[in-house]
C-alpha positions, 0 to 999 in steps of 0.5 A: 380459399387461399389454399385453393388459389395457390393450388390453381396457381401451381397448376398454371405454372406447371402447365405453362412451364411445360409449354414454354419448353416447346420451341416456337415456330417463329420468333414471337413471344405470344404466338406460336405461328405467323398464321395465328398472329395475322388471325388475331391482329385482323380481329384486333383491327376490326374491334378497334373500329368499334371506338368509332372516334378519330384515332391514330396508332403508333409504335414506340421502341422500348428496351424490351421491344415495341409498344403499341399506343393508340392516341385519341382525343383533343391535343390540348386535353389533359393526358389520360393513359389507359391500361387494359385488363388481361388479354383484353388489349386496348380495344376493350375501351370501346364502350367508354372511349367516346366519353373519355376522349371528349376532354382528355388526350388519350394514350391506350397502351398494349401490355407487352406480354400479352396478345395485342400489337405490342411486341416483346423481343426479350425475356418475360418482364419482371415487376421492375422491368414493367415499371421501366417499360411504361416509364419509357413510353411516358418519357417518349410522349413527355407525359407529366401530371397525367391521369391514368385508368387501369382495369383488372391486371391493368389496375395492378400495374397502375398501382405498381407504377404509383408506388414508385417514388418518382412518378408523374402520375396525377389522378388514378382510377382502378377498375376492379384491379386484380390481386391489388388489395387482396387475393381473388374474392371467389377463386372457385368461380374464377376456375373457368378462366383458368380452364379456358387458358389451359384448354381453350374452347368456345364453350369455356369462353362463353362460360367465363364471360358469364362468370365475369359479366352480368350482361355478356349480351352487351359484349360486341360480337366483333370484340368477343371474337378478338377476345377469344382468340386472345385467350386461345393464343395467349401464352399463360405465363408465371408473371400472373403468380407475381401479382401479389397484393400490395402491402399496407406500406406500399398502398400508404405511399400513394399520395395521389387521389384514387377512385376504386370501382367494383361491380356488385357481382365482381368475382375478383374483388368485394367490399373487403377490397374497398375497405382495405383501399379506404384504410390505406390509400390516403386520398381514396374514393370508392364505389360499387357499381350495381348490376355489374361484374368484373367487366364493369366497363361493358356491364354498365358503361354509363354508370362507370363513365359518369363516375370516372369523369366526375372524379377526373374533372 
């Protein structure tokens, strides 16, 4: 299984190395043309309206480019940072945001190396750069003792931030964090996602949704359009290969209260992930959500929302 994962990783690296050598038509890290950018961001704006609550959008200058942040919830609520899954953007929180923003001040941050409204103006970020990027955003908003939720790749980034000796994080929620406790649980099943990145098509996109979700019919048509364009235009890069599972020592350094949620039909994590989390995170709770895949926030939003709020409160 591990050999298969590395074979897929090498394939991705070789393909993206070749594609990255092509000269971009305009100065943008993710999109090849202005038309692609406009088309995607139009779909993003439509999907963001699915939040259906008051929100504001802000752009924060960082050392690496502009961070796009969506802010919602009461100003006197406890600060809660949301880090989305790969290529999902902050619009992905639409099934959860009304519950999360009821008593929390939300800061949903678009990851700067993916299709969304953040804009990378330098070379791809290393893990150290990623830490600096988010800390600059946290500093801009003067966030202290804030809670944080990370989904999939956002869960890996959340864990990375929590392992830093100096951080201002309070409670942590990890929603099927990718590559955090172990390598992909079912690498053969996830090849559909790899094929989608390499050779995007509507058919491959539909197959990927069926693999990662137990209820793809729950996904809004509006959001599907944005998510498809993200996968179509995304610059798959070697940073994915740097998402190695954290060591025992790194996990044990996290003293924060942590909740780890996975779906019972998840192709990224399994009970083995939860066992390792419970073994090495000193203050950890875990839960398996029934009838849910990797997209558990969409498959079972009420169960996920209830578990998160009970933990954060």
